[in-house]
C-alpha positions as CSV (number, residue, x, y, z in Angstrom):
1,X,-6.3,-40.6,13.7
2,X,-9.4,-41.3,11.8
3,X,-10.2,-39.1,8.7
4,X,-12.9,-36.4,9.2
5,X,-14.6,-33.8,6.7
6,X,-11.4,-31.7,7.1
7,X,-8.6,-34.4,7.0
8,X,-7.5,-36.8,4.6
9,X,-6.9,-40.7,5.0
10,X,-3.4,-39.9,6.7
11,X,-5.2,-37.4,9.2
12,X,-3.5,-34.2,7.5
13,X,-5.3,-31.2,7.0
14,X,-7.2,-30.8,3.5
15,X,-6.9,-27.5,1.4
16,X,-9.2,-24.9,2.2
17,X,-11.9,-23.1,0.0
18,X,-9.2,-21.2,-1.8
19,X,-7.4,-24.4,-2.7
20,X,-4.3,-23.8,-0.3
21,X,-3.8,-25.8,2.8
22,X,-3.9,-23.9,6.1
23,X,-0.7,-23.6,8.3
24,X,0.6,-22.0,11.2
25,X,4.0,-20.0,11.3
26,X,5.7,-19.2,14.8
27,X,7.8,-16.2,14.0
28,X,10.4,-14.4,16.0
29,X,9.8,-10.4,15.8
30,X,13.0,-9.4,17.6
31,X,13.4,-7.3,20.8
32,X,11.4,-4.2,19.7
33,X,13.3,-2.1,16.8
34,X,11.2,-2.8,13.6
35,X,14.3,-2.8,11.5
36,X,15.5,-6.3,13.2
37,X,12.8,-8.2,11.6
38,X,14.3,-10.8,9.4
39,X,13.9,-10.7,5.4
40,X,12.2,-14.1,5.9
41,X,9.9,-12.5,8.7
42,X,8.7,-9.8,6.4
43,X,7.9,-12.3,3.4
44,X,6.0,-14.6,5.9
45,X,4.1,-11.8,7.4
46,X,3.1,-10.8,3.7
47,X,0.9,-13.8,3.2
48,X,-0.8,-13.6,6.6
49,X,-4.5,-14.2,6.9
50,X,-4.6,-14.4,10.7
51,X,-1.9,-12.4,13.1
52,X,-1.6,-13.5,16.6
53,X,1.0,-10.9,17.8
54,X,2.8,-10.4,21.3
55,X,2.0,-6.7,22.2
56,X,5.6,-5.3,22.2
57,X,6.3,-5.9,18.5
58,X,2.3,-6.1,17.5
59,X,2.6,-2.6,15.6
60,X,5.7,-3.4,13.9
61,X,4.7,-6.7,12.3
62,X,1.2,-5.5,11.5
63,X,2.6,-3.0,9.0
64,X,4.2,-5.9,6.7
65,X,0.6,-7.8,6.7
66,X,-2.0,-7.6,4.0
67,X,-5.0,-5.3,4.3
68,X,-7.9,-7.2,6.2
69,X,-5.8,-9.6,8.1
70,X,-7.5,-10.6,11.4
71,X,-5.5,-9.4,14.5
72,X,-5.1,-11.0,17.7
73,X,-2.7,-9.5,20.7
74,X,-2.7,-11.9,23.5
75,X,-1.9,-9.9,26.7
76,X,-2.6,-6.6,25.1
77,X,-5.4,-4.9,22.9
78,X,-7.0,-7.2,20.7
79,X,-8.0,-5.6,17.3
80,X,-10.4,-7.0,14.7
81,X,-11.5,-9.7,16.6
82,X,-15.0,-10.9,17.3
83,X,-15.7,-9.9,21.0
84,X,-17.8,-12.9,21.3
85,X,-14.8,-15.2,20.2
86,X,-13.0,-16.9,23.1
87,X,-9.9,-15.9,21.6
88,X,-10.6,-12.3,22.2
89,X,-10.6,-12.5,25.8
90,X,-7.2,-11.6,26.2
91,X,-6.9,-12.0,29.9
92,X,-7.6,-15.7,29.6
93,X,-5.2,-16.2,26.4
94,X,-3.1,-19.3,26.6
95,X,-2.0,-22.3,24.4
96,X,-5.9,-23.6,24.3
97,X,-7.0,-20.3,23.2
98,X,-4.4,-20.0,20.5
99,X,-5.4,-23.6,19.6
100,X,-9.0,-22.6,18.8
101,X,-8.0,-19.5,16.6
102,X,-5.4,-21.7,14.8
103,X,-7.5,-24.7,14.2
104,X,-10.6,-22.7,13.1
105,X,-8.3,-20.5,10.6
106,X,-6.4,-23.8,9.3
107,X,-9.7,-25.8,8.7
108,X,-10.6,-22.7,6.4
109,X,-7.3,-23.0,4.8
110,X,-5.9,-19.9,6.1
111,X,-2.3,-18.9,7.3
112,X,-1.9,-18.1,10.9
113,X,1.3,-16.3,11.9
114,X,1.9,-16.2,15.5
115,X,4.6,-13.8,16.2
116,X,6.6,-13.8,19.4
117,X,8.8,-11.0,21.0
118,X,12.3,-12.1,20.7
119,X,13.0,-15.5,19.3
120,X,10.3,-18.3,19.5
121,X,12.9,-21.1,20.6
122,X,13.6,-18.9,23.7
123,X,9.9,-18.4,24.7
124,X,8.3,-21.2,26.9
125,X,4.7,-20.1,25.7
126,X,5.7,-20.5,22.1
127,X,6.9,-24.1,22.8
128,X,3.5,-25.1,24.4
129,X,1.6,-23.6,21.6
130,X,3.7,-25.6,19.1
131,X,3.1,-28.7,21.2
132,X,-0.8,-28.3,20.9
133,X,-0.2,-27.8,17.1
134,X,1.6,-30.7,16.9
135,X,-0.8,-32.9,18.9
136,X,-3.8,-31.5,16.7
137,X,-1.9,-32.3,13.7
138,X,-1.8,-28.7,12.5
139,X,1.3,-28.1,10.0
140,X,3.6,-25.3,11.2
141,X,6.8,-24.0,10.7
142,X,9.4,-21.7,12.9
143,X,11.3,-18.5,11.6
144,X,13.8,-17.5,14.0
145,X,14.1,-13.9,15.3
146,X,16.7,-12.0,17.0
147,X,16.6,-12.9,20.8
148,X,15.9,-10.3,23.4
149,X,19.0,-11.5,25.4
150,X,21.4,-11.2,22.6
151,X,19.8,-7.9,20.8
152,X,19.5,-5.9,23.9
153,X,23.0,-5.9,25.2
154,X,24.2,-5.2,21.8
155,X,22.1,-1.9,21.4
156,X,23.5,-1.2,25.1
157,X,26.8,-1.3,23.9
158,X,27.7,-4.4,26.0
159,X,29.3,-7.1,23.9
160,X,28.9,-10.6,25.6
161,X,32.2,-11.9,24.9
162,X,35.6,-10.4,24.7
163,X,38.9,-11.5,23.2
164,X,39.2,-14.2,25.8
165,X,36.0,-15.8,25.0
166,X,34.3,-16.0,28.3
167,X,31.3,-18.3,29.1
168,X,28.1,-16.7,28.6
169,X,24.9,-17.9,30.5
170,X,21.4,-16.9,29.7
171,X,19.1,-16.9,32.9
172,X,15.2,-16.3,33.2
173,X,14.9,-15.0,36.6
174,X,11.4,-15.7,36.7
175,X,11.7,-19.6,36.4
176,X,15.0,-19.9,38.2
177,X,14.8,-22.3,41.3
178,X,17.1,-21.8,44.5
179,X,19.6,-24.2,43.3
180,X,20.0,-22.1,40.1
181,X,21.1,-19.0,41.8
182,X,23.5,-21.3,43.8
183,X,25.2,-22.3,40.5
184,X,25.4,-19.0,39.1
185,X,26.8,-17.4,42.0
186,X,29.7,-19.6,42.1
187,X,30.7,-19.1,38.4
188,X,32.7,-16.7,36.5
189,X,30.4,-16.6,33.3
190,X,29.0,-13.6,32.0
191,X,25.4,-13.4,33.0
192,X,22.5,-12.4,30.7
193,X,19.5,-12.1,33.1
194,X,16.0,-11.6,31.9
195,X,13.9,-10.3,34.7
196,X,11.6,-7.3,35.5
197,X,12.4,-3.9,37.2
198,X,10.8,-5.0,40.5
199,X,12.8,-8.4,40.4
200,X,16.2,-7.1,39.6
201,X,17.2,-5.7,43.0
202,X,16.4,-9.2,44.6
203,X,18.4,-11.1,41.7
204,X,21.5,-9.2,42.4
205,X,21.1,-9.8,46.1
206,X,20.7,-13.5,45.4
207,X,23.9,-13.6,43.2
208,X,25.7,-11.8,46.1
209,X,24.4,-14.3,48.5
210,X,25.6,-17.2,46.4
211,X,29.1,-16.2,45.9
212,X,29.3,-13.3,43.2
213,X,31.3,-10.2,44.3
214,X,29.4,-7.4,45.3
215,X,31.4,-5.1,43.1
216,X,30.5,-7.0,40.0
217,X,29.8,-4.9,37.1
218,X,26.1,-4.8,36.0
219,X,24.2,-3.0,33.2
220,X,20.3,-2.9,33.2
221,X,18.4,-2.0,30.2
222,X,14.7,-1.0,29.9
223,X,12.9,-0.6,26.4
224,X,15.8,-2.3,24.8
225,X,16.4,-1.6,21.0
226,X,13.6,1.1,20.8
227,X,13.9,4.7,21.0
228,X,12.8,4.6,24.5
229,X,15.7,2.5,25.9
230,X,17.6,3.5,28.8
231,X,20.5,1.6,30.5
232,X,21.8,2.1,34.0
233,X,25.2,0.7,34.9
234,X,26.4,0.0,38.5
235,X,27.5,-3.1,40.6
236,X,25.5,-5.9,42.2
237,X,25.6,-4.1,45.4
238,X,24.5,-0.8,44.4
239,X,22.1,-1.2,41.4
240,X,19.0,-1.0,43.9
241,X,20.3,2.4,45.1
242,X,21.2,3.5,41.4
243,X,17.7,2.7,40.1
244,X,16.2,4.7,43.2
245,X,18.2,7.8,42.5
246,X,17.3,7.8,39.0
247,X,13.6,7.6,40.2
248,X,12.5,4.3,38.4
249,X,12.1,2.7,41.6
250,X,10.0,3.7,44.7
251,X,11.4,6.6,46.7
252,X,9.8,9.3,49.3
253,X,10.0,11.5,46.3
254,X,9.1,9.9,43.0
255,X,6.4,7.8,41.6
256,X,8.4,4.7,40.0
257,X,8.0,3.1,36.6
258,X,6.0,0.0,36.6
259,X,8.0,-2.6,38.3
260,X,6.7,-5.3,35.6
261,X,8.6,-3.5,33.0
262,X,11.1,-6.1,31.4
263,X,14.8,-5.6,32.1
264,X,17.6,-7.3,30.3
265,X,20.7,-7.3,32.8
266,X,24.3,-8.3,32.0
267,X,26.5,-9.1,34.9
268,X,30.3,-9.5,34.3
269,X,33.6,-7.5,33.1
270,X,31.9,-6.9,29.8
271,X,30.0,-4.2,31.1
272,X,32.8,-2.0,31.3
273,X,33.2,-1.7,27.7
274,X,29.8,0.1,27.6
275,X,31.5,3.8,28.0
276,X,33.2,3.1,24.7
277,X,30.7,1.0,22.7
278,X,27.4,2.6,23.6
279,X,26.4,3.7,20.1
280,X,22.7,3.9,20.0
281,X,21.4,6.0,23.3
282,X,24.4,8.4,22.2
283,X,22.8,9.2,18.8
284,X,22.3,13.1,18.7
285,X,18.6,13.3,19.0
286,X,18.1,10.0,20.8
287,X,14.4,9.7,22.1
288,X,13.6,13.1,21.0
289,X,9.9,13.5,19.8
290,X,10.1,15.5,16.8
291,X,7.1,17.1,14.9
292,X,7.1,17.2,11.4
293,X,4.2,19.4,10.0
294,X,4.1,17.8,6.5
295,X,1.9,15.0,5.1
296,X,3.0,11.3,5.3
297,X,4.2,11.4,1.6
298,X,6.4,14.5,1.9
299,X,7.7,13.6,5.1
300,X,8.6,9.9,4.6
301,X,12.6,10.7,3.6
302,X,12.8,13.5,6.4
303,X,11.2,11.3,8.9
304,X,13.6,8.4,8.2
305,X,16.6,10.7,8.3
306,X,15.5,11.7,11.7
307,X,15.3,8.2,12.9
308,X,18.7,7.5,11.8
309,X,19.6,10.2,14.4
310,X,17.8,8.5,17.0
311,X,14.5,10.6,17.1
312,X,10.8,9.7,17.3
313,X,9.1,11.8,14.3
314,X,5.5,12.3,14.1
315,X,4.1,13.5,10.9
316,X,1.1,16.3,11.3
317,X,-0.3,17.6,8.0
318,X,-0.8,21.4,7.9
319,X,-1.9,21.5,4.3
320,X,-4.2,19.5,2.2
321,X,-3.6,19.2,-1.4
322,X,-7.0,19.1,-3.6
323,X,-7.4,19.3,-7.4
324,X,-8.3,22.5,-9.0
325,X,-11.9,23.7,-9.0
326,X,-11.9,23.8,-12.8
327,X,-9.8,21.0,-14.6
328,X,-10.1,22.5,-17.9
329,X,-6.8,24.6,-17.7
330,X,-4.9,21.6,-16.8
331,X,-6.5,19.4,-19.5
332,X,-5.4,22.0,-22.1
333,X,-1.9,22.2,-20.6
334,X,-1.5,18.4,-20.8
335,X,-2.6,18.6,-24.8
336,X,-0.1,21.2,-25.2
337,X,2.8,19.1,-23.9
338,X,1.8,16.4,-26.2
339,X,1.4,18.5,-29.2
340,X,4.5,20.3,-28.8
341,X,3.3,23.8,-27.5
342,X,6.2,24.3,-24.9
343,X,9.8,24.5,-25.0
344,X,10.1,24.1,-21.3
345,X,8.1,22.8,-18.2
346,X,9.0,24.0,-14.7
347,X,8.1,22.1,-11.5
348,X,8.6,24.0,-8.2
349,X,7.2,21.2,-6.0
350,X,6.7,17.4,-5.7
351,X,2.7,18.3,-5.6
352,X,3.1,19.6,-8.9
353,X,4.8,16.6,-10.3
354,X,2.3,14.5,-8.7
355,X,-0.7,16.5,-10.3
356,X,1.0,16.1,-13.7
357,X,1.7,12.5,-13.2
358,X,-1.8,11.8,-12.5
359,X,-3.3,13.7,-15.4
360,X,-0.8,11.7,-17.8
361,X,-1.8,8.4,-16.3
362,X,-5.7,9.5,-16.6
363,X,-5.0,10.0,-20.4
364,X,-2.7,6.8,-20.7
365,X,0.3,8.8,-21.1
366,X,3.7,8.2,-19.7
367,X,7.4,9.8,-19.3
368,X,7.7,9.5,-23.1
369,X,5.5,12.4,-23.5
370,X,8.3,14.8,-22.4
371,X,10.4,13.8,-25.3
372,X,11.8,17.1,-26.9
373,X,10.8,19.3,-23.6
374,X,13.3,20.8,-21.4
375,X,12.4,20.2,-18.0
376,X,13.5,22.3,-14.9
377,X,13.0,21.5,-11.3
378,X,13.5,23.5,-7.7
379,X,14.7,21.3,-4.9
380,X,16.1,17.7,-4.4
381,X,12.7,16.3,-3.6
382,X,11.1,17.5,-6.6
383,X,14.1,16.4,-8.9
384,X,13.8,12.9,-7.3
385,X,10.0,12.6,-7.8
386,X,10.5,13.5,-11.5
387,X,13.5,10.7,-11.6
388,X,11.1,8.4,-10.1
389,X,8.5,9.2,-12.9
390,X,11.2,8.6,-15.5
391,X,12.2,12.1,-16.4
392,X,15.5,13.7,-15.6
393,X,15.5,17.3,-15.0
394,X,17.6,19.6,-17.5
395,X,17.9,22.4,-15.2
396,X,18.4,22.9,-11.3
397,X,19.3,25.9,-9.3
398,X,23.1,25.9,-9.0
399,X,22.7,28.0,-5.9
400,X,19.6,28.5,-3.7
401,X,16.9,26.0,-4.3
402,X,13.9,28.6,-4.9
403,X,12.1,30.4,-7.6
404,X,14.8,33.2,-7.5
405,X,17.6,30.6,-7.8
406,X,15.9,29.1,-10.8
407,X,15.8,32.3,-12.5
408,X,19.6,33.0,-11.9
409,X,20.4,30.0,-13.9
410,X,17.3,30.4,-16.4
411,X,18.7,31.2,-19.9
412,X,16.9,34.2,-21.7
413,X,14.9,33.8,-24.7
414,X,16.8,33.5,-28.0
415,X,14.8,33.2,-31.3
416,X,17.8,31.7,-32.9
417,X,18.1,28.9,-30.7
418,X,14.7,28.4,-29.1
419,X,12.0,27.6,-31.8
420,X,9.4,27.8,-29.1
421,X,9.0,30.8,-26.6
422,X,6.4,29.3,-24.3
423,X,7.0,27.7,-20.6
424,X,4.5,25.4,-18.7
425,X,4.4,26.4,-15.1
426,X,2.1,23.7,-13.1
427,X,1.8,25.1,-9.6
428,X,-0.4,25.7,-6.5
429,X,-3.1,28.3,-6.7
430,X,-1.6,30.4,-3.9
431,X,2.1,30.6,-5.6
432,X,3.8,33.8,-5.7
433,X,4.3,35.7,-8.9
434,X,8.2,35.6,-8.7
435,X,9.0,33.1,-11.3
436,X,6.4,34.1,-13.6
437,X,7.5,37.9,-13.6
438,X,11.3,36.8,-14.0
439,X,10.6,34.4,-16.8
440,X,8.9,37.2,-18.7
441,X,11.6,39.7,-18.0
442,X,13.9,37.0,-19.8
443,X,11.6,36.9,-23.0
444,X,9.5,34.0,-22.4
445,X,5.8,33.4,-22.7
446,X,4.4,31.9,-19.5
447,X,1.2,29.4,-19.1
448,X,0.8,29.6,-15.3
449,X,-1.5,26.8,-14.7
450,X,-3.3,25.9,-11.4
451,X,-2.3,22.4,-11.1
452,X,-3.5,21.6,-7.6
453,X,-5.1,23.7,-4.6
454,X,-3.5,24.1,-1.1
455,X,-5.9,24.0,1.8
456,X,-5.4,24.1,5.6
457,X,-5.5,20.7,6.9
458,X,-7.8,19.5,9.6
459,X,-6.7,20.0,13.2
460,X,-4.9,17.0,14.5
461,X,-6.2,14.9,17.5
462,X,-6.7,16.7,20.7
463,X,-3.7,14.8,22.4
464,X,-1.5,15.9,19.7
465,X,-2.7,19.5,20.1
466,X,-2.0,19.2,23.9
467,X,1.5,17.9,23.4
468,X,2.4,20.8,20.7
469,X,1.0,23.5,23.5
470,X,2.3,21.6,26.5
471,X,5.8,21.2,25.7
472,X,5.3,17.4,24.8
473,X,7.5,17.7,21.6
474,X,11.2,18.3,21.7
475,X,11.5,20.0,18.4
476,X,9.6,21.0,15.4
477,X,10.9,21.4,11.9
478,X,9.4,24.2,9.9
479,X,10.0,23.6,6.0
480,X,8.1,26.7,5.1
481,X,6.4,29.9,6.2
482,X,3.0,28.3,5.5
483,X,3.5,25.5,7.8
484,X,4.4,28.0,10.5
485,X,1.1,29.9,10.0
486,X,-0.9,26.7,9.3
487,X,0.3,24.6,12.3
488,X,-0.2,27.5,14.7
489,X,-3.8,27.9,13.0
490,X,-4.9,24.3,13.6
491,X,-2.9,23.3,16.7
492,X,-1.7,26.2,18.5
493,X,1.8,27.7,19.3
494,X,4.5,25.5,20.3
495,X,5.6,25.3,24.0
496,X,8.6,27.5,24.7
497,X,10.5,24.5,25.7
498,X,10.4,23.0,22.3
499,X,13.5,23.6,20.0
500,X,12.4,25.6,16.7
501,X,14.0,24.5,13.5
502,X,13.7,26.6,10.4
503,X,14.6,25.7,6.6
504,X,15.5,29.5,6.0
505,X,15.5,33.0,6.8
506,X,11.8,33.6,5.6
507,X,10.6,30.9,7.4
508,X,12.5,32.0,10.5
509,X,11.1,35.4,10.1
510,X,7.4,33.9,10.0
511,X,8.3,31.9,13.0
512,X,9.3,34.9,14.9
513,X,6.2,36.8,14.0
514,X,4.4,34.4,15.6
515,X,6.4,34.7,18.9
516,X,8.5,31.5,18.4
517,X,12.3,31.7,19.4
518,X,14.1,30.1,16.6
519,X,17.1,27.9,17.9
520,X,18.0,26.2,14.4
521,X,18.5,27.8,10.9
522,X,19.3,25.3,8.3
523,X,22.4,26.3,6.4
524,X,20.9,25.0,3.1
525,X,17.1,25.4,1.8
526,X,16.6,21.6,2.1
527,X,14.8,19.2,4.4
528,X,17.8,17.0,4.6
529,X,20.0,20.1,5.7
530,X,17.4,21.1,8.1
531,X,17.3,17.8,9.8
532,X,21.1,17.4,9.9
533,X,21.4,21.0,11.4
534,X,19.0,20.0,14.1
535,X,21.1,17.0,14.9
536,X,24.2,19.0,15.3
537,X,22.2,21.0,17.7
538,X,21.2,18.1,19.5
539,X,24.9,16.6,19.6
540,X,26.2,20.1,20.8
541,X,23.5,20.2,23.7
542,X,24.3,16.7,24.9
543,X,27.9,17.4,24.8
544,X,27.6,20.5,26.8
545,X,25.8,18.7,29.3
546,X,28.2,15.7,29.8
547,X,31.1,18.5,30.0
548,X,29.3,20.2,32.7
549,X,28.8,16.7,34.6
550,X,25.1,17.3,34.3
551,X,22.3,14.7,33.3
552,X,21.3,14.8,29.7
553,X,17.8,15.6,29.3
554,X,15.6,15.9,26.3
555,X,13.9,19.3,26.0
556,X,10.5,18.3,26.7
557,X,11.8,17.0,30.2
558,X,12.5,20.7,31.1
559,X,9.1,21.9,31.0
560,X,7.5,22.9,34.3
561,X,5.9,20.1,36.2
562,X,8.0,17.4,33.9
563,X,9.4,14.6,35.6
564,X,12.2,12.6,34.1
565,X,11.0,9.3,33.2
566,X,12.7,6.0,32.0
567,X,12.6,5.8,28.2
């Protein structure tokens, strides 16, 4: 290769304008669950300048990329690509189109990350694209991922090998020639077949025709490793009828799922273990769409807990937090903290901690300014936010995590032991007077300071409002009376099939006043206990259906006019 303006005497790419040589990384994004990305994959994505992502896992990998990354999605929706660029024409995407994107970016010294669903080593398109890079002397590396043919059966509870270590053969039905079916029909190996919903019955028929026993056990998994996963078990002879009965193949009374829906099927005696080993689809809230009416920051740990139960949480803020209209009060309070005006400071919410912390950072202060001041906190999340700031609370309610619970443990003012008689209480503008009145009764002077204002949030998007009113959510978690009032105010009343879960009696009373049936009441006033109570409700509901020999349905699938769909 002769040297050019962009290559050296050896034909290798020169460094780009930023001083770094461009390159391309082919990266396995796994079968669908974002948690299956490897540590190396996350590291590589963090340095991407250009992302070319297969559609199934595009959203998952995008979250690990820097802001401003150029995104292309072959075979799906192209985001942030120039409409005039040939690469933006996803209908014509192929190795040549990728080469154009990669070549242009690499010449500019950029890092192109090409993410492939599953593992690049098992993807024929990826191999073709690597050959183009090799031909054009474009530097590239490969980061393996969890293969769909391995990850999906594991999530379906179907181990591919038993104690006897039987042979396992991986099959792509789309590329298998007639002789291949003949060889597979005559062997005893466990088969892992990558196919589509429409092709699956024909593949089963071909295996029987070539010698496999009609009663050979078969599992077929759609949406593998995601919370829309659904697995069917049957035999080679009965799988077509099973899919029609489940209304995912055409029948006189149902509309089918898209016949191009990818399926991972397993054929062999290992399928019989699924009854005992199915761990994913049997989670207590598997596939439930759960509405969490809190901001993303407030809902982070709650949403993570719900995901651990198999749910799909959606955060919808009902309250927006804004600074106080007049900041002078908070400024005087922070000055008082530093100058020793207070014996105690009491935090009743995460927002109060955030408001004080922001003021500290504004003035160049840190947690050391709390030296000599006793700190009280209501609630585990409030305490954790203080700990994250570097402050360990001295007092938390031993019982109910509320203002009343805090008052029960708060010591009365003692002029002998308390050199200062004043308490700082940074709160919302709409906070109740319970804590202030109680502290005064105990002999303390209280500076009740407005640290932030709470206002009703803007309405969520139209599709979310329709899902709330139309029964598209399986459950909603209410963590306060204000979340009930505000959600109904900005989005409407949840449908009567939606499971209503409330954090305590006061919140439940407000929900009932708004015409809602309360199904779950948390045994303790914490978001974690509320999520656990909902999971127990879901598990009991599932067990009751199975005991009665009934199909397990999500609440949203019970609404009038709904039809059970593959998930």
